[in-house]
C-alpha positions as CSV (number, residue, x, y, z in Angstrom):
1,M,-26.0,75.6,14.4
2,N,-24.5,75.4,10.9
3,N,-21.1,76.5,12.3
4,E,-21.4,73.8,14.9
5,K,-22.0,71.1,12.2
6,K,-19.1,72.3,10.1
7,S,-16.9,72.2,13.2
8,Y,-18.1,68.7,14.0
9,I,-17.4,67.5,10.4
10,K,-13.9,69.0,10.4
11,R,-13.1,67.3,13.7
12,F,-14.3,63.8,12.7
13,W,-13.8,63.6,8.9
14,W,-11.1,61.0,9.4
15,L,-13.6,58.5,10.7
16,G,-15.4,58.6,7.4
17,L,-12.1,58.1,5.6
18,I,-11.3,55.1,7.7
19,L,-14.7,53.6,7.0
20,I,-14.3,54.1,3.3
21,V,-10.8,52.4,3.4
22,L,-12.2,49.5,5.3
23,I,-15.0,49.0,2.8
24,V,-12.7,49.2,-0.2
25,G,-10.2,46.7,1.5
26,F,-13.0,44.2,2.2
27,V,-14.3,44.4,-1.4
28,Y,-10.8,44.0,-2.8
29,G,-10.0,41.1,-0.5
30,W,-13.2,39.3,-1.5
31,I,-12.5,39.7,-5.2
32,T,-8.9,38.6,-4.9
33,G,-9.8,35.5,-2.8
34,H,-12.6,34.6,-5.2
35,R,-10.3,34.9,-8.2
36,A,-7.6,32.8,-6.5
37,S,-10.1,30.1,-5.7
38,R,-11.4,30.1,-9.3
39,L,-7.8,29.8,-10.6
40,D,-7.0,27.0,-8.2
41,N,-10.1,25.1,-9.4
42,E,-9.1,25.7,-13.0
43,N,-5.6,24.4,-12.4
44,K,-6.9,21.3,-10.7
45,A,-9.3,20.7,-13.6
46,A,-6.5,21.2,-16.1
47,A,-4.4,18.7,-14.3
48,E,-7.0,15.9,-14.5
49,N,-6.1,13.1,-16.9
50,E,-8.1,12.1,-20.0
51,T,-10.5,9.9,-18.0
52,G,-11.5,12.9,-15.9
53,E,-9.8,11.4,-12.8
54,P,-7.6,13.6,-10.6
55,P,-3.9,13.1,-11.1
56,E,-2.3,10.2,-9.3
57,I,-0.5,11.2,-6.0
58,Q,3.2,10.9,-6.6
59,I,4.8,8.6,-4.0
60,V,8.3,9.3,-2.9
61,R,10.4,6.3,-4.0
62,P,13.0,5.0,-1.6
63,T,16.5,5.2,-2.9
64,S,17.8,2.3,-0.9
65,T,17.8,-1.4,-2.1
66,P,16.1,-3.7,0.4
67,V,17.1,-7.3,1.0
68,L,14.2,-9.8,1.1
69,S,13.9,-13.3,2.3
70,L,11.1,-15.8,1.8
71,P,8.5,-15.7,4.6
72,F,9.1,-19.3,5.7
73,A,12.1,-21.5,6.6
74,A,13.7,-23.5,3.8
75,S,12.6,-26.7,5.6
76,D,9.0,-25.4,5.4
77,A,9.0,-24.7,1.6
78,P,5.5,-24.8,0.1
79,D,4.3,-27.3,-2.4
80,A,3.2,-24.6,-4.9
81,L,2.7,-20.9,-5.5
82,I,0.4,-18.6,-7.4
83,P,2.5,-16.1,-9.3
84,M,2.1,-12.3,-9.7
85,G,0.2,-11.2,-12.7
86,E,-2.0,-14.3,-13.2
87,T,-5.5,-13.6,-14.4
88,I,-7.2,-17.0,-13.8
89,F,-8.2,-16.1,-10.2
90,H,-7.6,-12.4,-10.5
91,A,-9.1,-11.4,-13.8
92,D,-10.6,-8.2,-12.2
93,A,-7.2,-6.9,-11.0
94,A,-5.7,-4.2,-13.2
95,L,-2.3,-5.9,-13.5
96,G,-3.4,-9.4,-12.5
97,H,-2.6,-11.1,-9.1
98,P,-0.9,-8.3,-7.0
99,G,1.3,-10.6,-4.9
100,L,2.5,-14.2,-4.4
101,D,0.4,-16.9,-2.8
102,F,2.3,-19.7,-1.1
103,Q,0.4,-23.0,-0.6
104,W,1.0,-26.1,1.5
105,N,-0.6,-29.5,1.6
106,T,0.6,-30.7,5.0
107,N,-0.5,-31.5,8.5
108,K,2.8,-30.1,9.8
109,E,2.8,-26.7,11.6
110,I,4.0,-24.0,9.2
111,R,5.3,-20.7,10.6
112,I,5.4,-17.5,8.6
113,I,8.4,-15.4,9.3
114,A,9.5,-11.9,8.5
115,S,10.9,-11.3,5.0
116,L,12.2,-7.8,5.7
117,D,13.7,-5.8,8.6
118,A,10.8,-3.4,9.2
119,A,8.3,-2.1,11.8
120,I,4.8,-3.3,12.2
121,V,2.4,-0.6,11.1
122,D,-0.9,-2.5,11.6
123,I,-2.3,-5.9,12.5
124,R,-5.9,-6.1,11.2
125,D,-8.7,-8.6,10.7
126,T,-9.7,-9.1,7.1
127,V,-13.5,-9.3,7.1
128,S,-13.8,-10.7,3.6
129,N,-12.2,-14.0,4.4
130,A,-11.9,-14.0,8.2
131,T,-8.1,-13.9,8.2
132,V,-5.5,-11.6,9.7
133,M,-3.1,-9.2,7.9
134,V,0.2,-7.8,9.2
135,V,1.4,-4.6,7.5
136,T,5.1,-3.7,7.8
137,K,7.2,-0.8,6.6
138,T,10.9,0.3,6.7
139,D,12.0,3.8,7.8
140,D,12.7,4.7,4.1
141,G,9.4,3.5,2.7
142,W,9.6,-0.1,1.6
143,G,7.0,-2.5,2.8
144,V,5.9,-6.2,3.1
145,D,2.3,-7.3,3.9
146,Y,1.6,-10.8,5.2
147,C,-2.0,-11.5,4.3
148,G,-4.4,-14.4,4.8
149,L,-2.9,-15.4,8.1
150,D,-4.9,-17.8,10.4
151,A,-3.4,-16.0,13.4
152,T,-0.5,-13.9,14.4
153,N,2.3,-14.3,16.9
154,P,0.5,-13.2,20.1
155,N,3.6,-11.3,21.2
156,L,3.5,-8.9,18.2
157,K,2.0,-5.5,18.5
158,V,1.9,-2.4,16.3
159,G,5.2,-0.4,16.6
160,D,7.3,-3.5,17.1
161,K,10.4,-3.9,14.9
162,V,10.9,-7.3,13.3
163,K,14.0,-8.8,11.7
164,I,14.2,-11.3,8.9
165,G,13.3,-14.7,10.4
166,D,11.2,-13.4,13.3
167,F,7.9,-15.3,13.8
168,I,4.9,-13.5,12.3
169,G,2.1,-16.0,12.4
170,W,0.5,-19.1,10.9
171,P,-0.9,-19.5,7.3
172,N,-4.6,-19.8,6.9
173,N,-5.8,-23.4,7.1
174,E,-8.5,-23.7,4.4
175,G,-9.5,-27.3,4.9
176,K,-8.4,-30.6,3.5
177,G,-6.4,-30.6,0.3
178,K,-4.5,-33.3,-1.5
179,N,-4.1,-36.7,0.1
180,G,-6.4,-35.5,2.9
181,Q,-3.8,-33.2,4.3
182,D,-4.4,-29.6,5.5
183,Y,-4.4,-27.0,2.7
184,K,-2.7,-23.9,3.9
185,N,-2.2,-20.6,2.1
186,I,-0.9,-17.0,2.6
187,H,-0.8,-14.0,0.3
188,W,2.5,-12.1,0.4
189,Q,3.1,-8.8,-1.2
190,F,6.0,-6.3,-1.5
191,G,6.4,-2.8,-2.7
192,Y,6.4,0.8,-1.6
193,Y,4.4,1.5,1.5
194,D,1.6,3.8,0.6
195,V,2.6,7.0,2.4
196,A,-0.2,8.9,0.8
197,Q,-2.8,6.7,2.6
198,K,-3.5,8.4,6.0
199,D,-6.1,5.8,7.1
200,L,-3.9,3.1,8.7
201,S,-6.9,0.8,8.7
202,I,-6.6,0.3,5.0
203,A,-3.0,1.3,4.3
204,A,-0.7,-1.3,2.7
205,V,2.0,-1.5,0.1
206,E,1.0,0.3,-3.1
207,P,2.2,0.1,-5.7
208,R,3.2,-3.5,-5.5
209,L,6.4,-4.7,-7.1
210,C,8.0,-7.9,-8.4
211,P,10.4,-9.0,-5.6
212,M,12.7,-11.2,-7.6
213,I,15.7,-8.8,-7.8
214,Y,15.5,-8.1,-4.1
215,F,15.6,-11.6,-2.8
216,D,18.8,-12.8,-1.3
217,S,20.5,-15.5,-3.4
218,A,19.2,-18.5,-1.3
219,S,15.6,-17.2,-1.4
220,K,15.8,-16.6,-5.1
221,I,17.0,-20.2,-5.8
222,L,14.4,-21.6,-3.5
223,I,11.4,-19.7,-5.0
224,E,12.5,-20.6,-8.5
225,K,12.6,-24.3,-7.4
226,I,9.1,-24.0,-5.9
227,W,7.8,-22.5,-9.1
228,A,9.4,-25.2,-11.3
229,E,7.8,-27.9,-9.1
230,T,4.4,-26.2,-9.1
231,N,2.2,-28.7,-10.9
232,S,-0.3,-26.4,-12.6
233,P,-0.1,-26.4,-16.5
234,E,-3.1,-24.0,-16.8
235,M,-1.5,-21.5,-14.4
236,K,1.9,-21.7,-16.1
237,A,0.2,-21.1,-19.5
238,N,-1.5,-18.0,-18.1
239,A,1.5,-16.7,-16.2
240,P,4.7,-18.4,-17.2
241,E,7.0,-16.5,-14.9
242,I,6.9,-15.8,-11.1
243,C,6.2,-12.2,-12.1
244,S,4.1,-12.2,-15.2
245,G,1.7,-9.9,-17.0
246,G,1.6,-6.4,-15.5
247,Y,4.3,-7.3,-13.0
248,E,6.9,-8.8,-15.4
249,D,9.2,-5.9,-15.3
250,K,7.7,-3.9,-12.4
251,F,10.7,-3.7,-10.1
252,R,10.6,0.0,-9.2
């Protein structure tokens, strides 16, 4: 019997060796994976800034220079605007007002038009103020958002490409303003489209930029005229330029 056992062991010793190798490999793999996970967590922790927040996702900046136009025809120029960076109505915003508000006191129909050759990424309802927002983006990452619209061009849909001057929608009619005329308003913002935001239901331009160096010459002259004629001493004391505060030199 002993001879038979010895013979059996000699014939199948390699099975035991394989089992030992498998066990050793499993243990080594577990230890290595655990160590890699720990190092990864340590690296992420080390990369956090002083406030304990994870590092900001780096957005790839477009290298092109876009050409912008104002989102209305010259014949529909607004009566006033609220500049970027003001903190009267936007004291809670990190850099102040993150866009431009264009305002009309008129019973005339005002049409909002495309300011940038781009594709429509999203058309969404804004629950907070019952308006509509149109989000657009260029192939290389610039974007313009048309916010606070009363309604959009019914022929527009996500995926459409718009050219400067194409009809986007109507500004929000917020009731009666000066001289009993309709008070209309939109919020317009420009910047890098937020490629890091995968949820298209909340994606928009971020960070937002001062548009002044990107406007074509006619648009730049017109917006400076609108700002000069905006009759709001308090606003101009708070934000003396079209791009003030945190947006004064925020061009890229």
